[in-house]
VMD Tcl script that draws the C-alpha trace (Angstrom):
set ca {
  {-89.13 70.13 226.64}
  {-91.14 69.43 223.57}
  {-94.47 69.82 225.49}
  {-93.22 73.21 227.24}
  {-92.44 74.47 223.88}
  {-95.39 73.37 221.94}
  {-97.89 76.16 222.70}
  {-95.50 79.02 221.80}
  {-94.33 77.15 218.67}
  {-97.91 76.74 217.64}
  {-98.66 80.28 218.28}
  {-95.67 81.39 216.22}
  {-96.91 79.12 213.44}
  {-100.12 80.74 213.43}
  {-98.70 84.12 213.32}
  {-96.32 83.35 210.47}
  {-98.76 84.24 207.64}
  {-99.41 87.48 209.25}
  {-95.86 88.42 209.81}
  {-94.85 87.37 206.27}
  {-97.67 89.72 204.94}
  {-96.49 92.44 207.08}
  {-92.85 92.03 205.76}
  {-93.85 91.68 202.39}
  {-95.21 95.26 202.50}
  {-91.56 96.23 203.18}
  {-89.83 94.15 200.65}
  {-92.39 94.86 197.75}
  {-91.81 98.65 197.67}
  {-90.61 99.93 194.35}
  {-87.12 99.00 193.28}
  {-85.87 102.59 193.86}
  {-86.63 102.44 197.63}
  {-84.47 99.32 198.11}
  {-81.98 99.89 195.35}
  {-78.87 98.25 196.25}
  {-76.84 99.68 193.54}
  {-77.79 103.43 193.68}
  {-75.63 105.83 191.93}
  {-73.94 109.09 193.03}
  {-74.51 112.09 191.07}
  {-71.28 111.59 189.15}
  {-72.71 108.16 187.84}
  {-70.56 105.95 190.08}
  {-71.85 103.16 192.30}
  {-72.35 104.22 195.84}
  {-71.69 100.93 197.63}
  {-68.37 99.30 198.47}
  {-64.80 100.96 198.77}
  {-64.08 104.17 196.94}
  {-61.64 104.25 193.92}
  {-59.27 105.89 196.22}
  {-59.52 103.06 198.73}
  {-61.13 103.08 202.17}
  {-64.60 103.86 203.19}
  {-66.16 106.86 205.12}
  {-68.32 106.16 208.16}
  {-70.74 108.19 210.07}
  {-71.01 108.39 213.80}
  {-72.89 105.28 214.15}
  {-70.56 103.11 212.19}
  {-72.59 103.16 209.04}
  {-70.97 103.72 205.57}
  {-71.72 107.24 204.30}
  {-73.75 107.02 201.06}
  {-75.51 109.77 198.73}
  {-78.39 111.54 200.05}
  {-80.87 109.87 197.47}
  {-79.99 106.48 199.02}
  {-80.10 107.53 202.64}
  {-83.55 108.74 202.00}
  {-84.69 105.46 200.28}
  {-83.07 103.41 203.00}
  {-85.84 102.50 205.58}
  {-83.83 100.24 207.72}
  {-81.44 100.95 210.86}
  {-78.80 98.26 210.83}
  {-76.54 99.83 213.16}
  {-79.04 101.58 215.21}
  {-77.36 101.48 218.96}
  {-79.36 99.46 221.49}
  {-79.03 102.14 224.15}
  {-82.52 101.96 225.51}
  {-83.00 102.36 229.35}
  {-86.23 100.17 229.13}
  {-85.43 97.64 226.39}
  {-82.70 94.89 226.33}
  {-82.35 92.87 223.11}
  {-80.74 89.30 223.26}
  {-80.10 87.12 220.29}
  {-80.58 83.33 220.69}
  {-78.50 81.46 218.11}
  {-76.74 78.17 217.70}
  {-76.67 74.94 215.53}
  {-79.82 72.86 214.82}
  {-81.40 71.13 218.04}
  {-79.75 73.15 220.29}
  {-82.94 74.15 222.20}
  {-83.99 77.47 220.97}
  {-87.64 77.04 220.79}
  {-87.81 75.71 224.42}
  {-85.47 78.43 225.51}
  {-87.63 81.03 224.26}
  {-90.61 79.65 225.98}
  {-88.84 79.21 229.22}
  {-87.11 82.63 229.28}
  {-90.53 84.30 228.33}
  {-92.31 82.56 231.46}
  {-89.26 83.29 233.61}
  {-89.17 87.06 232.93}
  {-92.90 87.65 232.71}
  {-93.15 86.18 236.10}
  {-90.76 88.79 237.43}
  {-92.52 91.75 235.91}
  {-90.80 91.98 232.50}
  {-92.72 92.67 229.38}
  {-91.34 90.01 226.76}
  {-91.50 90.29 223.01}
  {-90.02 87.54 220.57}
  {-88.83 88.56 217.11}
  {-89.43 85.45 215.03}
  {-86.58 83.78 212.85}
  {-86.86 85.65 209.45}
  {-85.50 82.58 207.60}
  {-88.20 80.26 208.90}
  {-90.82 82.82 207.92}
  {-89.48 82.72 204.27}
  {-88.87 78.86 204.08}
  {-92.37 78.12 205.40}
  {-94.13 80.58 202.95}
  {-92.98 79.70 199.73}
  {-89.19 79.86 199.48}
  {-87.33 76.66 198.46}
  {-83.71 75.46 198.51}
  {-84.34 74.77 194.72}
  {-84.45 78.50 194.26}
  {-80.86 78.90 195.20}
  {-79.60 78.22 191.78}
  {-76.38 80.48 191.93}
  {-74.34 82.52 194.30}
  {-76.25 85.43 193.01}
  {-79.42 83.79 194.24}
  {-77.92 83.27 197.64}
  {-76.68 86.89 197.71}
  {-80.13 88.29 196.87}
  {-81.67 85.93 199.51}
  {-79.34 86.81 202.27}
  {-79.70 90.62 201.68}
  {-83.58 90.27 201.84}
  {-83.12 88.08 204.89}
  {-81.20 90.55 206.68}
  {-83.51 93.35 205.85}
  {-86.55 91.23 207.09}
  {-84.61 90.46 210.36}
  {-83.68 94.23 211.00}
  {-87.41 95.34 210.16}
  {-88.74 92.79 212.64}
  {-86.34 93.60 215.39}
  {-86.88 97.45 214.93}
  {-90.56 97.06 214.90}
  {-90.76 94.95 218.13}
  {-88.12 97.36 219.86}
  {-90.22 100.40 218.86}
  {-93.53 98.85 220.39}
  {-91.67 97.64 223.50}
  {-90.41 101.12 224.15}
  {-93.99 102.65 223.84}
  {-95.07 100.31 226.45}
  {-93.06 102.45 229.02}
  {-92.19 99.17 230.94}
  {-88.86 97.32 231.34}
  {-88.92 94.76 228.55}
  {-86.74 92.18 226.86}
  {-86.79 91.45 223.14}
  {-85.73 87.92 222.43}
  {-84.50 87.44 218.79}
  {-84.65 84.03 217.26}
  {-81.35 84.48 215.37}
  {-79.70 87.84 214.45}
  {-78.11 89.75 211.65}
  {-74.76 87.93 211.89}
  {-76.34 84.35 211.48}
  {-76.29 84.67 207.68}
  {-72.49 84.73 207.68}
  {-72.58 81.06 208.59}
  {-74.53 80.21 205.63}
  {-72.73 81.65 202.68}
  {-69.22 82.07 201.56}
  {-66.93 84.76 202.86}
  {-67.12 86.80 199.39}
  {-70.96 86.52 199.36}
  {-71.17 87.75 202.95}
  {-68.99 90.84 202.20}
  {-71.22 91.71 199.23}
  {-74.20 91.36 201.50}
  {-72.63 94.13 203.71}
  {-71.29 96.36 201.19}
  {-74.25 96.47 199.00}
  {-76.29 97.76 201.90}
  {-73.51 100.02 203.11}
  {-73.23 98.22 206.47}
  {-70.24 97.29 208.39}
  {-69.86 94.15 210.47}
  {-68.81 95.69 213.75}
  {-72.00 97.95 213.88}
  {-74.52 95.17 213.01}
  {-73.04 92.85 215.38}
  {-71.76 94.86 218.54}
  {-74.17 97.83 218.54}
  {-77.58 96.20 217.80}
  {-77.63 93.56 220.64}
  {-77.02 93.66 224.44}
  {-76.05 89.99 224.46}
  {-75.70 86.87 222.16}
  {-76.71 83.56 223.72}
  {-75.47 80.50 221.77}
  {-77.02 77.20 222.50}
  {-74.78 74.16 221.27}
  {-76.43 71.67 218.91}
  {-77.24 68.61 220.54}
  {-75.16 67.02 217.82}
  {-72.10 68.02 219.81}
  {-72.25 66.43 223.22}
  {-75.69 65.18 223.23}
  {-76.04 63.17 220.06}
  {-78.75 60.85 221.45}
  {-81.06 63.64 221.44}
  {-80.33 65.04 217.91}
  {-83.32 65.13 215.76}
  {-84.88 66.85 212.92}
  {-88.59 65.70 213.69}
  {-89.50 68.82 215.68}
  {-88.60 71.30 212.89}
  {-89.75 70.83 209.15}
  {-87.00 73.32 207.99}
  {-84.08 71.29 209.47}
  {-82.39 68.73 207.32}
  {-78.84 68.56 208.52}
  {-77.09 65.42 209.44}
  {-75.32 65.39 212.92}
  {-71.78 66.13 211.08}
  {-73.24 69.04 209.40}
  {-74.93 70.31 212.31}
  {-71.57 70.53 214.36}
  {-69.90 72.35 211.57}
  {-72.77 74.74 211.28}
  {-72.75 75.40 215.04}
  {-68.92 76.04 214.77}
  {-69.57 78.67 211.97}
  {-72.21 80.31 213.88}
  {-69.97 80.63 216.88}
  {-67.18 82.24 214.63}
  {-69.89 84.57 213.08}
  {-70.53 86.11 216.40}
  {-67.02 85.99 217.84}
  {-65.94 89.33 218.96}
  {-69.40 90.44 220.38}
  {-68.65 91.79 224.00}
  {-71.38 89.61 225.59}
  {-71.20 86.22 223.59}
  {-72.02 83.39 225.67}
  {-71.83 79.77 224.62}
  {-73.91 77.18 226.35}
  {-72.65 73.65 226.11}
  {-74.20 70.31 226.52}
  {-72.76 68.82 229.70}
  {-73.33 65.92 232.19}
  {-75.89 68.31 233.82}
  {-78.21 67.55 230.76}
  {-80.69 69.69 228.93}
  {-82.19 71.03 232.15}
  {-78.80 72.23 233.36}
  {-78.20 73.95 229.99}
  {-81.63 75.68 230.49}
  {-80.68 76.63 234.17}
  {-77.24 78.19 232.87}
  {-79.16 80.13 230.35}
  {-81.61 81.40 232.73}
  {-78.94 82.51 235.14}
  {-77.07 84.34 232.45}
  {-80.23 86.28 231.42}
  {-80.91 86.94 235.16}
  {-77.58 88.64 235.31}
  {-78.11 90.60 232.23}
  {-81.36 92.14 233.25}
  {-80.01 92.93 236.83}
  {-81.77 89.90 238.68}
  {-79.77 87.97 241.36}
  {-77.90 84.91 239.82}
  {-75.30 82.35 240.49}
  {-73.24 79.87 238.46}
  {-71.45 80.92 235.32}
  {-68.41 83.08 235.81}
  {-64.90 84.00 234.23}
  {-61.82 82.52 235.49}
  {-58.76 84.63 235.25}
  {-55.09 83.64 234.56}
  {-51.92 85.86 234.86}
  {-49.79 85.48 231.65}
  {-46.09 86.29 231.62}
  {-46.49 87.36 227.97}
  {-48.98 87.78 224.97}
  {-49.03 85.06 222.42}
  {-48.00 86.16 218.92}
  {-50.24 86.31 215.99}
  {-48.20 83.46 214.50}
  {-49.06 81.30 217.47}
  {-52.85 81.47 216.74}
  {-52.21 81.04 212.96}
  {-50.23 77.91 213.47}
  {-52.95 76.51 215.79}
  {-55.58 77.31 213.08}
  {-57.42 79.47 215.65}
  {-59.33 82.58 214.15}
  {-59.10 85.61 216.39}
  {-61.03 89.03 216.67}
  {-58.91 91.88 217.96}
  {-60.06 94.99 219.57}
  {-58.81 97.96 221.57}
  {-60.72 98.70 224.62}
  {-60.93 102.01 226.57}
  {-62.45 101.82 230.08}
  {-63.51 104.93 232.12}
  {-65.08 105.17 235.60}
  {-67.21 108.42 235.74}
  {-67.85 110.18 238.74}
  {-71.60 110.34 238.75}
  {-72.89 109.01 235.34}
  {-75.59 106.76 237.04}
  {-76.28 108.54 240.23}
  {-74.07 106.05 242.23}
  {-72.59 108.70 244.50}
  {-69.84 107.44 246.72}
  {-69.62 104.06 244.63}
  {-66.99 101.63 245.73}
  {-66.19 97.96 245.11}
  {-68.17 97.04 248.06}
  {-71.38 98.73 247.27}
  {-71.34 99.22 243.65}
  {-69.86 101.32 240.82}
  {-70.39 102.24 237.12}
  {-67.96 102.09 234.18}
  {-68.31 102.94 230.48}
  {-66.09 101.50 227.69}
  {-65.21 102.08 224.04}
  {-64.45 99.04 221.87}
  {-62.92 99.50 218.46}
  {-61.90 96.93 215.88}
  {-58.77 97.06 213.71}
  {-60.48 99.29 211.30}
  {-61.54 101.81 214.00}
  {-65.05 101.29 213.93}
  {-66.25 101.42 217.53}
  {-69.07 100.48 219.90}
  {-69.92 101.80 223.28}
  {-71.28 100.32 226.45}
  {-72.14 101.01 230.18}
  {-72.22 98.51 232.99}
  {-73.65 99.35 236.22}
  {-72.53 97.08 239.13}
  {-74.11 96.76 242.57}
  {-73.48 94.52 245.44}
  {-76.13 93.02 247.30}
  {-75.59 90.39 250.11}
  {-72.24 89.61 248.68}
  {-73.66 89.03 245.33}
  {-72.70 90.96 242.19}
  {-75.54 92.09 240.06}
  {-74.92 93.89 236.62}
  {-76.87 95.77 234.52}
  {-75.49 96.71 230.96}
  {-76.79 98.66 228.10}
  {-75.17 100.15 224.81}
  {-74.32 103.90 224.52}
  {-74.05 106.27 221.56}
  {-70.76 107.87 220.97}
  {-71.95 111.14 222.54}
  {-73.11 109.51 225.53}
  {-69.72 107.92 226.05}
  {-68.06 111.29 225.37}
  {-69.97 112.83 228.06}
  {-69.38 110.13 230.53}
  {-65.50 110.51 229.54}
  {-65.66 113.98 230.16}
  {-66.77 113.39 233.58}
  {-64.17 110.78 234.50}
  {-63.09 110.22 238.09}
  {-59.72 112.00 238.53}
  {-58.68 109.49 241.12}
  {-58.87 106.66 238.67}
  {-56.84 105.73 235.64}
  {-58.59 105.48 232.28}
  {-57.80 101.88 231.25}
  {-56.61 100.98 227.65}
  {-56.11 97.44 226.59}
  {-55.72 95.36 223.53}
  {-58.25 92.25 223.68}
  {-57.93 89.22 221.49}
  {-60.93 86.93 221.37}
  {-60.87 83.41 220.31}
  {-62.94 80.00 220.85}
  {-61.36 76.90 222.22}
  {-63.52 73.88 221.97}
  {-66.49 74.70 224.01}
  {-64.66 77.53 225.79}
  {-65.05 81.22 225.02}
  {-61.60 82.94 225.64}
  {-60.11 86.32 225.48}
  {-56.77 87.75 226.55}
  {-56.36 91.35 227.81}
  {-53.01 92.97 227.46}
  {-52.97 96.34 229.16}
  {-51.57 99.39 227.34}
  {-52.10 101.98 230.40}
  {-51.70 102.17 233.24}
  {-49.59 98.78 233.36}
  {-48.04 98.15 230.05}
  {-47.92 94.52 229.12}
  {-49.84 93.16 232.09}
  {-51.61 90.26 230.31}
  {-54.65 88.54 231.88}
  {-56.61 85.42 230.29}
  {-60.26 85.26 230.87}
  {-62.17 81.86 230.27}
  {-65.94 81.93 230.56}
  {-66.72 78.72 232.49}
  {-69.87 76.87 233.54}
  {-70.17 75.98 237.05}
  {-68.76 72.47 236.73}
  {-65.54 73.90 235.34}
  {-64.83 76.12 238.22}
  {-61.72 74.82 239.98}
  {-61.10 72.17 237.69}
  {-57.89 71.94 235.26}
  {-58.63 73.45 232.15}
  {-57.20 72.11 228.86}
  {-56.00 75.15 226.76}
  {-53.81 75.62 223.75}
  {-50.28 74.50 224.51}
  {-48.82 78.02 223.40}
  {-51.06 79.79 226.04}
  {-50.66 77.03 228.76}
  {-46.84 77.69 228.71}
  {-47.43 81.37 229.44}
  {-49.67 80.94 232.60}
  {-48.05 82.47 235.76}
  {-50.89 81.62 238.07}
  {-54.78 81.69 238.24}
  {-56.06 84.88 239.82}
  {-59.86 84.28 239.70}
  {-61.42 86.15 242.61}
  {-58.06 88.22 243.36}
  {-59.20 91.81 243.54}
  {-55.58 92.78 242.84}
  {-56.27 92.00 239.23}
  {-59.62 93.31 238.82}
  {-60.04 96.33 236.41}
  {-61.82 98.19 239.07}
  {-58.67 97.89 241.47}
  {-56.18 98.34 238.75}
  {-57.93 101.55 237.80}
  {-57.04 103.36 241.07}
  {-54.44 106.15 240.85}
  {-52.57 104.95 243.91}
  {-49.28 103.26 244.00}
  {-50.69 100.69 246.37}
  {-52.69 99.12 243.59}
  {-49.71 98.20 241.53}
  {-50.02 94.46 241.04}
  {-47.41 92.56 242.88}
  {-46.76 90.24 239.89}
  {-46.93 91.17 236.24}
  {-45.27 88.37 234.65}
  {-41.75 88.25 233.13}
  {-41.81 91.79 231.61}
}
mol new
graphics top color blue
foreach p $ca { graphics top sphere $p radius 0.5 }
foreach p [lrange $ca 0 end-1] q [lrange $ca 1 end] { graphics top cylinder $p $q radius 0.2 }
display resetview
């Protein structure tokens, strides 16, 4: 693995000085251009909540700020990744998880299949290897300033590569070595909120709308301890227990992204981990793939918020609206045997939403999906063209992590109120194996319904009495 990654790593190192110089041009602009405390015409600071409580957001989920600050801000933190040509994936995870090797493997795999591949380097590594030092972090104010500049650099690099990838006119993949949400794992909650508010950002937009998928590679310190080392990264200093804690914080930082996948260290070894990663990316870009899939369980009720609190499990909750348009993707006569398209709106508890489209096609019995983000206007257009023979599905989704498992519970609001289905993202070796879940969840399980079309969203969306599920729990 080290040998396979040596060439790309060396190339990245050689390019480091150039990238650092390029980014310094952005970050060295006059203070007014990047003023984080710009004042409105009445003298009040423009960042943070208003004196009357609550914030005003524009259609892309970004806080509204005075015109002078809008003109000065060169970054696009909540830019919707809705390109037909470019997909953007984040590779994240704790130390020694295999990111460097994964970047090399994915690049080779995708280029061999005709994709252009671009890699946005890790902004933090550029800074740490070009003069920054831990000794510079003398106070929380220093950490705040660093995290703000780090996020601006990350956004600049990503947007630069995205723009250039678009100009090629070819199907491309941008692999990001970490993303905007990683900084949350390296600072206190108060500092993180300041990082967002001082720039007029909101968490849902910079997490859900910027990236098509988040791929988390679990640190070797969790499940492959004998392979954990810091020798192959000069910026790595964490002890194994620190690496495990950091890995968990990174998982929680990205919790809630609609396509957040965690790759664990299992008996299949490192090669098995890479195979699972490549299979997932294949599905994301529309290539045939097998392996990882969701297991589904019918619940007789929804766990209470207190259940999660008592178990010490952080959650992210969203309202989800799913619509099946008539012809938004030219899939005339689509069906669950040949393929179909759906669009969805996903909003957090503050009402900040992200939008997406999924095109599904069935080839030789294999399901292939292509996903992209949408703007609010694109979603509204698809919604106006909803298939009248299908329900618009509305659910409340609760996401949480349980050990090495990524889990969410979908409680239907319409058309089948209180139908509850548990989804567990499972590696191939966990298919058919009894899962150990929180006790308050296990007691609610009625039966496993993995592979049962009766409980697929596509089937449930049909406005036909015959599609009513035979069992809907105790309610």
